[in-house]
C-alpha positions in Angstrom: 11.2 -13.0 -5.9 11.1 -13.6 -1.9 7.3 -13.1 -2.2 7.3 -16.1 -4.9 9.3 -18.1 -2.8 7.1 -17.8 0.1 4.2 -18.6 -2.0 6.0 -21.5 -3.3 6.7 -22.8 0.3 3.1 -22.2 1.4 2.1 -24.1 -1.5 4.3 -26.7 -0.7 2.8 -26.9 2.7 -0.6 -27.2 1.4 0.2 -30.3 -0.9 2.1 -32.1 1.7 -0.8 -33.3 3.8 -2.0 -34.8 0.6 1.1 -36.7 -0.2 1.3 -37.7 3.7 -2.4 -39.0 3.2 -1.3 -41.1 0.0 1.6 -42.5 1.7 -0.5 -43.4 4.9 -3.1 -45.2 2.7 -0.5 -47.1 0.9 0.7 -48.3 4.0 -2.8 -49.3 4.9 -3.3 -51.1 1.6 -0.1 -53.2 1.9 1.7 -55.1 -0.5 -0.7 -57.8 -1.5 -3.4 -55.8 -3.6 -0.5 -54.1 -5.8 1.1 -57.8 -6.1 -2.3 -59.3 -7.3 -3.0 -56.5 -9.9 0.7 -56.9 -11.3 0.2 -60.6 -11.3 -2.9 -59.9 -13.4 -1.9 -57.4 -15.8 2.1 -57.9 -15.9 1.7 -61.6 -16.0 -1.0 -61.9 -18.6 1.3 -59.7 -20.7 4.3 -61.8 -20.4 2.2 -64.8 -21.3 0.9 -63.4 -24.4 4.6 -62.0 -25.5 6.0 -65.5 -24.7 3.3 -67.0 -27.1 4.0 -64.8 -29.7 7.8 -65.3 -29.6 7.4 -68.9 -29.4 5.3 -68.7 -32.7 1.8 -69.8 -31.3 -1.2 -69.5 -33.9 -2.7 -66.0 -34.6 -6.1 -67.4 -33.2 -4.8 -68.8 -30.0 -2.9 -65.1 -29.6 -6.0 -63.3 -30.1 -7.9 -65.6 -27.7 -5.2 -65.0 -25.0 -5.1 -61.4 -25.4 -9.0 -61.4 -25.3 -8.6 -63.5 -22.0 -6.2 -61.3 -20.3 -7.9 -58.2 -21.1 -11.4 -59.0 -20.3 -10.9 -61.7 -17.9 -7.8 -61.9 -15.7 -7.0 -58.3 -15.4 -10.4 -57.4 -14.3 -10.7 -60.3 -12.0 -7.5 -59.6 -10.3 -8.3 -55.9 -9.8 -11.6 -56.9 -8.3 -10.0 -59.3 -5.9 -7.1 -56.5 -5.2 -9.9 -53.6 -4.6 -12.3 -55.7 -2.3 -9.3 -56.4 -0.2 -9.0 -52.6 0.8 -12.3 -52.6 2.7 -11.9 -52.9 6.3 -8.2 -52.8 6.6 -7.9 -50.4 9.4 -11.1 -51.1 11.6 -10.2 -49.2 14.8 -9.5 -45.8 12.8 -12.6 -46.2 10.7 -15.0 -46.8 13.3 -14.7 -43.3 14.3 -14.8 -41.7 11.1 -18.2 -40.1 9.8 -19.9 -41.5 6.8 -18.7 -38.9 4.7 -14.8 -39.2 5.7 -14.9 -42.9 5.4 -16.3 -42.6 1.8 -13.6 -40.6 0.7 -11.2 -42.8 2.5 -12.4 -45.9 0.9 -12.6 -44.4 -2.5 -9.1 -43.1 -2.5 -8.2 -46.6 -1.2 -10.0 -48.3 -4.2 -8.7 -45.9 -6.7 -5.1 -46.4 -5.6 -5.5 -50.3 -6.7 -7.6 -49.9 -9.6 -6.3 -46.7 -11.4 -2.7 -48.7 -11.8 -4.6 -51.9 -12.6 -6.4 -49.9 -15.3 -3.2 -48.0 -16.9 -1.3 -51.6 -16.9 -4.4 -53.1 -18.7 -4.5 -50.3 -21.2 -0.6 -51.0 -21.6 -1.4 -54.4 -22.3 -3.8 -53.6 -25.0 -1.3 -51.3 -26.8 1.3 -54.2 -26.6 -1.5 -56.9 -27.8 -2.5 -54.9 -30.7 1.2 -53.9 -31.8 2.0 -58.0 -31.7 -0.9 -58.5 -33.7 -3.0 -60.3 -30.8 -6.2 -58.7 -30.9 -10.0 -60.0 -30.4 -11.7 -60.6 -33.5 -13.6 -57.7 -34.9 -12.0 -55.0 -32.5 -11.0 -51.9 -33.7 -9.2 -49.0 -31.8 -12.2 -48.7 -29.6 -11.2 -51.8 -28.1 -8.1 -50.5 -26.3 -10.9 -49.4 -23.7 -13.9 -51.2 -24.5 -12.6 -55.0 -24.2 -11.4 -54.5 -20.5 -12.9 -51.2 -19.0 -16.6 -52.2 -18.6 -15.9 -55.9 -17.4 -13.4 -54.2 -15.0 -15.6 -51.6 -13.5 -18.6 -54.5 -13.1 -16.4 -56.8 -11.4 -14.6 -54.2 -9.2 -18.2 -52.3 -8.2 -19.5 -55.8 -7.3 -16.6 -57.0 -5.5 -16.7 -53.5 -3.3 -20.1 -53.6 -2.7 -20.2 -57.4 -1.6 -17.3 -56.7 0.7 -19.1 -53.6 2.3 -22.4 -55.4 2.6 -21.1 -58.6 4.0 -18.5 -56.9 5.9 -16.0 -59.4 4.4 -13.6 -59.2 1.6 -12.8 -62.6 1.5 -16.6 -63.5 0.9 -16.3 -60.7 -1.8 -13.4 -62.2 -3.7 -14.8 -65.6 -3.5 -18.3 -64.4 -4.8 -16.9 -62.4 -7.8 -14.6 -65.4 -8.5 -17.2 -67.9 -8.5 -19.5 -65.6 -11.0 -16.3 -64.9 -13.1 -15.7 -68.9 -13.3 -19.4 -69.7 -14.1 -19.4 -67.0 -16.9 -16.4 -68.8 -18.6 -17.6 -72.0 -17.9 -21.2 -71.6 -19.0 -20.5 -69.1 -22.1 -23.0 -70.8 -24.5 -25.6 -70.9 -22.1 -25.2 -67.1 -21.3 -25.1 -66.3 -25.0 -28.5 -68.1 -25.3 -30.0 -66.0 -22.7 -31.5 -62.4 -23.7 -30.9 -61.2 -20.0 -27.7 -62.7 -19.2 -25.7 -62.2 -22.3 -26.0 -58.4 -21.6 -23.9 -59.0 -18.5 -21.6 -61.3 -20.0 -18.1 -60.4 -19.3 -16.3 -62.1 -22.4 -18.7 -60.6 -25.1 -16.2 -60.7 -28.2 -13.5 -62.6 -26.9 -13.6 -66.0 -28.3 -15.4 -64.8 -31.5 -16.9 -61.8 -33.4 -20.0 -60.4 -31.5 -22.6 -58.6 -33.6 -22.4 -54.7 -33.3 -25.7 -54.1 -31.5 -24.9 -57.0 -28.9 -21.5 -55.7 -28.1 -23.0 -52.2 -27.7 -26.0 -53.3 -25.5 -23.2 -55.6 -23.3 -20.7 -52.8 -22.9 -23.5 -50.5 -21.9 -25.3 -52.7 -19.5 -22.0 -53.7 -18.0 -20.8 -50.1 -17.4 -24.5 -49.1 -16.1 -24.6 -52.0 -13.5 -21.1 -51.3 -12.4 -22.1 -47.5 -11.8 -25.4 -48.9 -9.9 -23.0 -50.9 -7.6 -21.1 -47.9 -7.0 -23.9 -45.8 -5.9 -25.4 -48.8 -3.8 -22.0 -49.0 -2.0 -22.1 -45.3 -1.4 -25.4 -45.7 0.2 -24.1 -48.5 2.5 -21.4 -46.2 3.3 -23.8 -43.8 5.2 -23.4 -45.9 8.2 -19.9 -47.4 8.2 -20.2 -48.8 11.7 -22.5 -51.3 10.3 -19.7 -53.2 8.5 -16.2 -51.9 9.8 -15.3 -53.7 13.2 -13.4 -56.3 14.8 -15.4 -59.0 12.7 -14.3 -57.5 9.3 -12.3 -59.9 7.5 
């Protein structure tokens, strides 16, 4: 029994540095990114629930649910994720590229993972309320929001690293998001741009082949942006410094 207690204590000592590191990174991240994520996910859920409670028409509920899942939640997560780049310049300058990649991945994960969980919960609630984009089955629990979120978050982090400016990254992804929303018809008419359309299937039913191509293309570009960000992180001193915003 004493041996088991000793092993338990030694295991606790091994785990403690990990918890301490999480607490440190949460302090570095601050409160703004979690608040941004909550506003996008929880705020969107409240909007749809209030609409349902006040007797909004079914098509309006469906549109609102799709806008929250494919639009507001991914955008809020992308803005929050880009803001964690360059949060601690003095410490990051002395890190090796491998260490900094791990640190930045942890920080982005601490923002994106709760956002993904919150958006998934939104999807479950919306489906239970009958507020669901047209033509979406159970696969929509993930496919409506996950590819757009990966696309926007990866792009935002890549731009924040490349331009050494989280503010510029937020402005860029916000501009791209708004342009896609305002130019929906033009984008849908373009074979190339349609594959990168974030709001596919939100306002109307998308053909099965277009939906598959779109979700695959968004995920592929998001993964490519993650790889590109990793390559830029080979030399963190190029983008982390006193001028990081």
